C-alpha positions in Angstrom: 105.4 95.9 88.4 107.6 98.7 89.0 111.6 97.6 88.4 114.4 97.8 91.2 114.5 101.0 93.4 119.1 99.9 93.3 120.5 97.9 91.5 124.8 97.2 91.7 126.6 95.1 89.3 130.0 94.9 88.7 131.6 92.3 86.7 135.4 91.5 85.7 137.1 88.9 83.5 140.9 88.3 83.4 142.7 85.8 81.3 146.4 85.5 82.2 148.8 82.5 81.0 145.4 80.6 80.6 144.3 81.2 83.7 141.0 82.4 84.3 140.3 85.3 86.8 136.0 86.3 87.6 135.2 88.7 90.2 131.5 89.1 89.8 128.9 91.3 92.7 125.7 92.6 92.1 123.0 93.7 94.9 119.4 94.5 93.8 116.8 96.0 95.2 113.3 96.6 94.2 109.5 95.4 95.2 110.6 91.8 95.6 113.0 92.6 98.3 116.9 92.8 98.7 119.2 90.3 97.2 122.7 90.2 96.8 125.7 88.1 94.9 129.5 87.4 95.3 131.3 85.2 92.4 134.7 84.8 92.9 136.8 82.3 90.5 140.8 82.0 90.1 141.6 79.2 88.5 140.0 76.3 89.8 139.1 78.1 92.8 135.9 79.2 93.0 133.4 80.7 95.9 129.9 82.0 95.6 127.8 83.9 98.4 124.3 84.6 97.4 121.4 86.6 99.8 117.7 87.2 99.4 115.6 88.8 101.6 112.3 85.7 102.2 108.9 86.6 102.9 109.2 86.7 106.1 111.6 89.7 106.7 114.0 86.9 107.5 117.3 86.8 104.5 118.4 83.3 103.4 122.1 83.3 102.8 124.0 80.5 100.8 128.0 80.0 100.9 129.2 77.8 97.8 132.9 77.4 98.4 134.6 74.5 96.0 132.6 71.4 97.0 131.1 72.7 100.3 127.2 74.2 100.6 126.4 76.2 103.4 122.6 77.8 103.9 121.4 79.6 106.9 118.7 82.5 107.6 119.3 85.9 109.5 117.2 89.0 110.6 117.9 91.9 109.5 120.6 92.6 112.5 122.5 89.3 112.2 122.8 89.8 108.1 124.4 93.0 109.1 126.8 91.3 111.6 127.6 88.8 108.9 128.0 91.0 106.0 130.6 92.8 108.1 132.8 89.4 108.5 133.3 89.0 104.7 135.3 91.2 103.7 134.5 90.2 100.1 130.6 91.7 101.0 131.9 95.3 101.7 129.7 96.4 98.5 126.8 94.5 100.2 127.6 96.3 103.4 127.7 99.7 102.1 123.9 99.7 100.6 123.0 97.9 103.7 124.4 100.6 105.8 122.2 103.6 104.1 119.5 102.1 102.7 117.0 101.3 104.8 115.8 97.6 104.3 113.5 97.3 107.6 111.7 99.3 105.1 111.0 97.1 103.0 108.5 94.8 104.7 106.4 98.2 105.1 106.6 98.8 101.1 105.1 95.1 100.6 102.4 95.9 102.4 102.0 98.5 101.2 101.8 97.1 97.8 99.4 94.7 98.9 97.3 97.7 100.3 97.0 99.3 97.1 96.1 96.2 95.6 93.2 95.8 97.8 92.5 99.9 97.3 92.4 99.4 93.6 89.6 96.4 94.3 87.5 98.3 97.0 88.0 101.2 94.0 86.3 98.8 91.1 83.7 98.0 93.4 82.3 101.7 93.8 82.4 101.9 90.2 80.0 98.9 89.5 78.0 100.6 92.5 78.0 103.7 90.8 76.8 101.9 87.4 74.5 100.1 89.4 72.9 103.2 90.5 72.8 104.8 86.8 71.1 102.2 85.2 68.3 102.4 88.3 68.0 106.2 87.9 68.1 106.2 84.0 64.9 103.4 84.4 63.4 105.9 86.1 63.9 108.8 83.8 62.7 106.6 81.0 59.4 105.6 83.2 58.8 109.2 84.0 59.6 110.1 80.2 57.2 107.2 79.3 54.0 108.3 81.8 54.1 111.8 80.3 54.1 110.6 76.9 51.3 108.8 77.6 49.5 111.5 79.5 50.4 114.0 75.9 48.8 111.5 73.7 45.3 111.2 76.2 45.3 115.3 76.4 45.1 115.1 72.5 42.9 112.7 72.2 40.4 114.4 74.2 41.1 117.6 72.2 40.6 115.5 69.3 37.0 114.5 70.1 35.9 117.8 71.2 
C-alpha cells in the first residue's frame, strides 16, 4: 500500500503572557480517502473540526467547540457547501476545488480490481505449473520407453 497522494500540514504555537495559542490544519488524501482536521486553541477556548471520507463515499464531519460535539454526514456536494460556510476551512476548500475527490471511489475500486487480477495471475501460474508437471511426466515416460527399447535391442544383438 502506498502513502498519501496529497499532504498539507501546518502548525503554529505561540505563547504570549502565559496564554497559549495553537493553530493546526491538516489535509491528507490517499488510498484510504480524504481526511482533514482543523484545531484552534486560544487560551481556554478550543475548537476542533475533523472530516473523513467513509467507505460508502459520504463524509463525516465532527465539530467540537468547547464541550459541544456535533457529528454530521454529507455527500460530496453538501461537503463543498459546508466547507465554504466556515472561513477557517479555506485550506480544505482550496484542495477540494482543485482535486477531483469524486474519483476516489473509482481509485478504491481499482485497488480491489488489482487484488482480483493478482489472484487471477496466481491461479494462472498454478495452472501453468500443473501443466508443466504433466508435460514433464510425459517426457519421463517417453524416455523410459525409449530406454527399454534400447535395452531390448541390445539384448537381441548380444544373443545373435
